[in-house]
C-alpha positions as CSV (number, residue, x, y, z in Angstrom):
1,M,8.2,-11.2,-0.3
2,A,7.7,-13.2,2.9
3,G,3.9,-14.2,2.0
4,I,0.5,-12.8,0.7
5,S,-2.0,-12.1,3.3
6,I,-5.7,-12.0,2.0
7,T,-8.3,-10.7,4.4
8,I,-11.8,-11.7,3.8
9,A,-14.6,-10.1,5.8
10,P,-18.1,-11.6,6.9
11,D,-19.7,-10.1,3.8
12,G,-17.2,-11.9,1.5
13,T,-15.2,-9.2,0.4
14,A,-11.5,-9.4,0.3
15,Q,-8.6,-7.3,1.1
16,C,-5.2,-7.4,0.0
17,L,-1.9,-5.8,-1.6
18,W,-1.8,-6.2,-5.0
19,T,0.4,-9.2,-6.6
20,E,0.8,-11.0,-9.8
21,A,2.0,-13.8,-8.1
22,V,-1.6,-14.8,-7.2
23,P,-4.3,-15.1,-9.7
24,L,-6.8,-12.7,-7.6
25,H,-9.2,-12.6,-10.3
26,E,-10.2,-16.2,-9.9
27,L,-11.6,-15.0,-6.3
28,G,-14.4,-13.2,-8.3
29,R,-14.9,-9.2,-9.4
30,L,-11.9,-7.1,-8.8
31,K,-12.5,-3.5,-7.4
32,P,-8.8,-2.5,-7.0
33,Q,-8.0,1.0,-5.2
34,R,-5.0,2.7,-4.5
35,A,-4.1,2.9,-1.0
36,C,-1.7,5.5,-1.4
37,S,-0.2,7.8,-4.1
38,I,3.6,8.4,-4.7
39,E,4.7,11.8,-6.0
40,F,7.5,14.2,-6.6
41,D,8.1,17.1,-4.8
42,N,9.9,19.7,-7.0
43,P,11.5,22.3,-4.4
44,A,12.2,19.2,-2.2
45,Q,13.5,17.4,-4.4
46,A,12.5,14.3,-3.2
47,W,9.6,11.6,-3.4
48,R,6.5,11.7,-1.2
49,V,4.0,9.0,-0.2
50,F,0.5,10.2,0.6
51,D,-2.5,8.4,2.0
52,R,-5.9,8.8,0.5
53,K,-6.9,12.0,2.4
54,G,-3.4,13.7,1.4
55,R,-1.2,13.0,4.4
56,C,2.5,12.8,3.9
57,L,3.4,9.4,5.5
58,Y,6.9,9.0,4.4
59,C,9.5,10.8,2.0
60,S,12.8,9.8,0.2
61,P,14.9,11.0,-2.5
62,S,14.5,7.4,-4.2
63,R,11.3,6.6,-5.6
64,E,12.2,2.7,-5.1
65,T,12.5,3.1,-1.6
66,C,9.3,4.5,-1.3
67,L,7.8,1.7,-3.5
68,A,9.5,-1.4,-2.5
69,L,11.1,-0.9,1.2
70,W,8.4,1.4,2.6
71,E,5.2,1.5,0.7
72,R,4.9,-2.5,0.8
73,Q,5.9,-3.0,4.6
74,Y,3.7,-0.1,5.4
75,L,0.6,-1.5,3.7
76,D,1.3,-5.1,4.8
77,W,1.3,-4.1,8.1
78,V,-1.6,-2.0,7.9
79,L,-3.7,-5.1,6.6
80,D,-2.3,-7.1,9.4
81,H,-3.1,-5.0,12.2
82,N,-6.4,-3.2,10.6
83,Q,-5.5,-0.1,11.6
84,L,-2.9,3.0,10.5
85,R,0.5,3.0,11.9
86,R,2.0,6.2,13.0
87,T,4.9,7.3,10.9
88,N,8.0,9.5,11.0
């Protein structure tokens, strides 16, 4: 991991990707929320990454690719730029 980015809003709330590398509980009360979900598509025989609105953002035959190589990079980018990025 290149680094950990924590964004703190004027109201004191913080946003970041969950990691065990930082004791986030020391910042205060936690309210973790999933930013996306990864589900297996039986007909396509592939893993799909969906956003909270149910839109498919990415597809790969490898769950590990969805998790490690795509999900984390995408969500890091979203947090850094405070906007959603178009995907293929």
